[in-house]
N, C-alpha and C positions, 0 to 999 in steps of 0.2 A: 289592409287591412285596418279595423281600428275593437279596439279589444277596451271593452268598459270593466271596471271593480267597485262593487258596492263595498268595501270599509269600512264611512260609521256605521250601517246600518246591523244588524244582530240578525236572524242569519246572516254569512255571509252571500253574494253569489256574484255570477266571474261570465260573463259573455262577448263570446270573440263577434267577429263581427263579418263579413268576407262577402261582399256580390249580391248575391243572393243566398249566404249559408249565413245559418245562427247557430252559433253548441255555446250551452254556457250547461255548470256546475255550477251545483249547491252544499252544503252542507244541511237545506232543508227539502226534501219532495216540498210539499208548501208553499214555500218563494220558488221553486224552474211550474208550479202549478197552478203557481195566479201571475206568475209573468208569464205561461203561457196563453191563458188564457185572454189575457189583459190584448197579447197581443193578434191572438185566430177575434177579437175583438175590436181591431181598426186597421188590421194586412188584411189581405187574402194570402194562407197559408194555412201551410198538411202542416202538422208532427211526425216528424221519417224513423224516431225510432232511437236508440242506442246508437252513437256513432261508434264504428268502429274503425275509419279513420280521414281523415283533412291534411291535403296536401300529402301523396301519397304517404303520410308517416299513419303512424299505426298509434290508436289507443287503448290501453289496454287499464282494468279496472278488477278491485275487489272489492265488491262493496262489506262482505264481514269485515273486510279488515284497510279498512277506507282510506287503500291508495287509489291515486289517479296517477296514472307516467301517460311514457311517451317512448317511442323505440323512432326511430332511424333506419332501422337493416334492410328496407325493404328497399328506400328509396341506395340510400349507401353504395346498394346492390345489382342497381341501375346502372348505379354513376361507373363501377366499377367494369360493368357491360357494356359502355355505353363506349369508354376508350380503355376497349380490350385485356383489362384488367385485373378482370376472375379470375385468371387460376393461383 
């Protein structure tokens, strides 16, 4: 996995790259649109919409409160079930 953080620019943007998946977050919708436009022009790609899971980790967001976070609840439940420790 490679994480690219653009902290010198304002607005800020974070991109997570893994094999053929890109996850982007920014405090500017315009920056995401510009980045997606550039990537689409230079690479064969498509927009899959808002992410809800990545690497079996749930992504949650509340745009009104400007909150972006993650939860590993399902991942932990799967690990506990695998080792028969789920009760």
